[in-house]
N, C-alpha and C positions, 0 to 999 in steps of 0.2 A: 614240524621240526621238533626233534626231541630236545628237552631242556638239559643243559649240562650242569653238573654239580662238581665243584672243585674243592677237595679237602686239602688243607694245608696244616702240616705239623710244624709249628714255629720253633725256631731256635735263634741263637744269637747271630749266627753268620750263614748257616746252611739250612734251607727249608726243603722238606719232603712234600711233594705235590702229587696227589692222586686225582685223576679225572675219571668221572663216570657219566655215561649218557643213558644208562639203564640201571634200575635199582639192583644193588647187589653185585654189579659187575664193574670192574676197573679196566678201562680201556687205555690208560696211559699213566706212566709214572715219570717223575723228573726230580732231580736234586738241583736246587738253584741257590745261588748266592743272593745277598740282599739286592744288589743292582739288577741281577737277572730276574728276580722275582717281581720287582717293580715293572720291568719291561714286559714280563709275562702277563701281568694283569692288564696292562695297556693294550696288548695285542689280542686278548681273548674277547670273543663276543660276549654280550651280557649273560651272566651265569649266576648260580648260587655259590658263593664262597663260604665254606664252613671252616671254622677254626675253634680251638679251645680258647676260653676266656682267660688267658694267662698273660705273661709279660709281652708287651708290644702288640697284643691282639687288637686293642682299640685303635692304635696308630694305623695298622694295616687294614683294619676295618674301614677307617675313614678314607684311606687311599683307594680301596676297592670300590667303595661307594662313589667316589669322585669319578671313577672310570665306568660307571653304569652298572655295577654288579649289585646283586642282593647279598647282604652279609648276614650270616647266622653265627653267633658266638655261643658255644655250649660249655657249661661248667665242666671242668676237668673230671670231677668225681662222677659225672654222668656218662663220660666216655669210657671210663675204665672197664665196665662190664662188657663192652663190645670188643675189647682187645682180647682175642681168643688165644693167641700164642704168646711167646715171649715179647716183652715190650721193646719194640724197635720203632724207628721213625716210620718205616713203611707200615707196620702193624697199627701204629697210632693213626695214620692217615686213613687206613681202611676202616678202623673203628669209628672215625668221624663220619664216614659215609653211611655206616650202619646206624649210628646214633641219631643222625639228622632225620631219619625216616620215622623215628618215634615221636608222634605228635604230642605225647604227654609231657615231653621235656620242655621246660621253660627256658628259652634262650635269654642270654644276657644282652641288654641294649648296648649299642656302641656309644661310648661316651664322647661328648663334644669336647672341643678345646677348652671352652669355658668351664665345663665340669672338671676337667683335669687340672685346671689352674686352681680351682677351689680345693679339690682333693689334695693337691700337692702342698698347698698352704697348711691344710689341716695336718698332713703327715709330718711336715717339718716342725710345726708347733708341738705336736705330740712327742717327737724325738727330742726336742730341746727341753720340754717339760720333764721327760723321763731322765735326761742327763742331770737336770737341776735337782730333781728329787734324790738321785743317787749321790750327788755331791753333798747335799744337805745331810743326808743320813751318814755319810762317811765322816764329815766334820763332827757331827754329834757324837758318833761312836768313839772317835779318837779323843775328843776332849773329855768324854765321860770317863775313860780309862785314867785320865790324869786328875780326876776329881772336880772337873768343871761341868756343872749341870746347866744346860741351856733351857730356858723356859719353853713351854709348849708353843707351837706355832711356827710356821716356816719363816715368817717375817722377823722372828726374834734372832735367827741364827747369824746373819751377816753383821748386824750392829754389835752383837755379843762378841763375835770374832774380832772385829776391828777394835773394840774396847780392850780386849785381852792383848792384842798385838801392840797397840800404842802405849799401853801401860807397862813401864819397865818394872814395876813392883807387883805385877799380877801373878807371878809365880810360874808363868808359861816358860818352858825351856826355850832357850834362844835358838837352837837349830830348827825349831818348829815355826818360829815367827814368820819367816819369808814364805814357807810352804802354805801356812794357813792364810796369809795375806793374799797369795796367788789364788787359793781356792775361793776366797771371798770375792776377788775381782772376777773370777770365772763365773760364779753364780750371778753376779750383777750383770755381766755381759749376756748370759743366757736369758735373764729376765728382760733385758732390753730387746733381744731378738724376738721374744714372745710378744712383747708389747707392739713392736713394729709389725709383726705378722697380723696381730689382731686389728691394727689400724688399717692394714691393707684389706683385710676381710670386711671391715666396716665400710670402706670406700666402695668395694665391689657390691656389698649388700644394698647400698643406696641406689645402685643402678639396676637392681633386680626386683621387679614388682612381686614375684613369687616369694622371695625372701621377706619382703616388707609385709606381705599378708601373713606369712607363717609366724612372724614375730608378734602378731597380735594374740597368739595363743598363750595362755598362762604356762609358765615353765619352759617356753621355747624362746631362747634368746639368739644372739648372733651366731654362736658356735653351732647350736642344734639346727637352726634354720639353714645356714649355708651348708652344713653337712648333709642335710636331707636332699638339697638340690644336687650336691656333688656326688653322693653315693647311691641315690635312688634314681633321680633323673626323670623317670616316668611315673606319674601319680597312679597310673592304672596297675602298677606292679604290686601294690600293697594296699590295704591289708587283706588277709584271707578270711574266709568263713566256710563253715561246713553246715549247710542247712538242708532240710528236707520237709516238704509239706508245710504245715503251719508252725513247725518248730525251727527256730533260727538259732544257730550256734556260731557265735563269733569266735574265731581262732584265738588261742592263748598266745602270749608272747613266748618265743622259743629262742634257742641258741643257734639257729640256722642262719640268722641274718648277720649283718656286720656288727662285730662286738663293740667297735668304737661308737657307732650310732646308737646302739642299745645303751651303752654307758651314759651318753649324753642325755638320752630320754629319761633314764632313771634318776640321774642327778637333777634334771629339771623337775621331775615328780617330787623329789625330796624337798626342793625349794618351795613348791606349791603347798605341800603339807605343812612346812614350817610357817609359811605366811598365813595359812588358814588358822593355825593355832593362835596366832597373834592378833586376829581380827575377831570382832564380836559376832555372835550368831546372826544378828540382823544384817551385818555387812557382807556375809559370805554368799557367794553365788551357788548354783546347784552343783557345779563341779567340785568346789572345795567342800561343800557339805557332804557330798557323796564320798570324797576321799577320806574325810575324818570318820565317817561311819564305817568305811571299810577298814580303817586303821583300828577302830575299837573292836571289830569282829576278828580280824586276821592278824593284827600286829603291824608294826611300822614297816618292816622290810617287805612283806607281802603286799601291803597297801601301796608302797612306792612302786613296785613292779606292776601291779594292776593299774595304777594311775598312768604309768609310762605307756602301757598298752593302749589305754584310752586316749592319751595324748597323740599317739601315732595315728589313731583312727580320726581324731579331730583334725590332725594335719592333712590326712587324705581328703577329708571333706572340704577344708579350706582351699586346698590346692585344686581339687577336682571341680568344685563349684565356683571357683574364682571370686571368692568374697572373703573379707576378714572375719575373724572369729567373733561371734555375737551379732553379726549383721543379719537383718531379716532376709528371708528368701526373696529373690527377685520375682516380680510378677511377669508371667509369660504373656507375650503379646500375640494376638491372633491376626 
């Protein structure tokens, strides 16, 4: 019996479905609503369901798997070269059928509910942090134009504003007092939401053995460890290398991955470098000694990025071999 491949061009309410039982040939097309598409998946015999890794793809991927289908999620940029004509829903579905035949394309794993929970917490925290930073910068700029210079540091802003608002002789114009007070309250509320989100991440981290092991790596804390689990999921997907014969070339860090995860790794690397400078040479381990040597040769920023790359590889080893950082290798039993 020939295997069936079902390509689905996802949308908010209407899905374009193309069915193929022979490579390069479409034997059926349908346009389905959300409810119709769910019933369609349940009625079909086990097949390969191909979708772009875009909005709602992971949800429908889990739904298809629950009904016995094999799911392949393809990055959208990898599908575009296979859309030969104008971009329409039907052309996109046909392009998916062509793209899935390319074995060189790396599909995106379907995220679990637990991964989506962690990712959602990180996204909301990042959004609140961005809003907090915007409010702090706005308040600084407004007060600077009035001759009030707030000391450096984000923690200095809210106390400074409250002191100005509460002091009748501060020289702050009266119409601005309630506005700045409201801005200070908003910043406090945003900080409270961030702290509550971090507490939730901490609780979930205690329930995950993988996160516990990842946090044994220098420079990898709560945020980086949970982000690795949320956005990577499968330890076998990273890192890459390009080797031939006796020459081994480990891949450099690039901008192709998740920028949020890359940012966390680089910040963690900077903290490792800072800690290494504060310890004596006798107390430094090999990792910190290497990082300081790299900094002397390349400069701080390049050393931080190189160390972030190394931390990603250490995270892969800790995750893949299922043991904490620095633990001796397990003896194999015969």
